[in-house]
Phi, psi and omega in degrees: 000139174252161168231127185266109181266124177264343168193166184279140178229113174297128168093348181300310177300340179277350177298121188273160174121180185235123178268132175253125181241129176261133176255100186302313189271353173261353185053045183217160166248116182268123176258116186244128178289125181279351173281324185255339196058030182243142183286132176259341175209151167232119190253131178283147175239192174276194182282133176069055170292123173257316187227158187223135170235140183250137176302151187296331177274003168075012185259342180229141174244141184239122180254124175285114179266088186304316184113189181235178192290131181086348178224103182278136179286169182208021182226162173235140179254131186257117191244125170287117186277352175278326180248351182061038187238144168286127177245359175189148165231118184267123180268110186278002181061246189269002175275123191252156168056054180296139182227269177300148181203149175196138176277146170294158195290328179248150177064210183235034176268141198227136171258142176216130178280144180240101194290314180296328187270002180059036190230150166245132178262138167252128190236141167259111188287356182270339182282171179257145165059225182284349174290348180301319193280101185274327192199140178243119174250131183281139173262344183053033179223164188263151183048063180282105198262303194233150179227144168218158187228156181289155177302337184266003171070014184276334190221137177250140180235125185248125179277126176246113192289313193289327186264348184063055187203172167240123173270136187253123184241119173288100183283346173281312175285342174067051171198152176305156182241301178204175175234122182259115173290143184226297182174163183294138175078040178300117177224282180306135176210144171207156173260138179294152178309325177277353179078007190259345175229150175235123176258138178229134168270129178262094195292321185276354167257352179063032177228167166236134182260123179261115182262121175282121184298319187294320188262348193038056180218159177285125180253345180206145170238125185252124163294129182210090188297158164084043173066066176289131191237334177217157172208152184216140168276140167297161188297332184272344178088012181280316179233155174238136175261131178238135173269131176254107192281326186289316178270355184066046188230156164257123187252128176262120186234131171288131189287324185287317185261352183051034173261135167291123182256340179194153170226128187253108189277140172252104196278001180293142177266147181302149169305146181295350182259037182312315185302344181269000181257178193308299191268009182055233180248033192296319186267023177051242183264013181295148167285356179051079174278138187228262189310137176235139167220136181252126178300143181310337183274355181083002185272329193226140177253134174254126192230123190270118184262094195297334191258358179237000179056045186218151160246140180277139174247125183245130167279111188303299183307316180269357177056043184235148173279126179266313176192176175252139171242125183290135182232193178268192189288124169069057180297140175213288178300131176249153173218165177214137170216155165275351182302121162280147176294127185230353182258000000 
């Protein structure tokens, strides 16, 4: 694996931790040391690993094996981050196409979308077998893809691509609350650090909907051209970073003004085998940035460029591309841990 440096950055190599990269077309999870930007392990997963969630103690990663075109997956791969080994494969039975996932802040409880079933599952990772599934919440919407939760663990929001909506689940009352129409292709979703806003990308409309948590209504619609597919709040909540898949850019939006303040282009051109990848050649020569992860320090954004088999490292304050880190084929879902391999 190689690392392409664009310019020298003091202190970047000192940032601790490990980046977990899911390679959708290679069926692997790659664990990269952020001090060296080199992989320390490549772990096999099931078919079509799309998203990963890391436990709050940083010791366990769970990978959703979404499946491949025409064959939905139904398993989760559990990776021990102390040994970098697969320690369990969870069979979800009739629940198909597991995708968006997030750990609750306490314990080992995990939320996972089952896209085909229009459902959100609550799992207890410390239980065995079928007992792991504690609760199933219906979203009653098509293609329930990504999920985000409030910092207090009280509410989950599920983005539904097919219905262009967000399903709201009350995790305390353990029941669905409402469905909020947003826009066609609702996919990327995140909750503000203060828990007051939920932002969702409507990829087919080139917009972002801002949902007020208190009223559970859309209070602002932001234009965001070129297939916005994922977004993340910075840790202090001042900006939102959006991956624009069609143009191959990272978009910076000011949270107070709802205005776009910068677009950072990723200039690598797509691989020659584009037609074998998820979106085929829909985006021409774009590197197709999708997954975004922001380092806990808030200094760096990592953006998976699915069509060039690299992760972009971005200096958030300077809004500059620092370098590329090579990955496996078709990277997308990203995770982070401070946990070192010790076994």
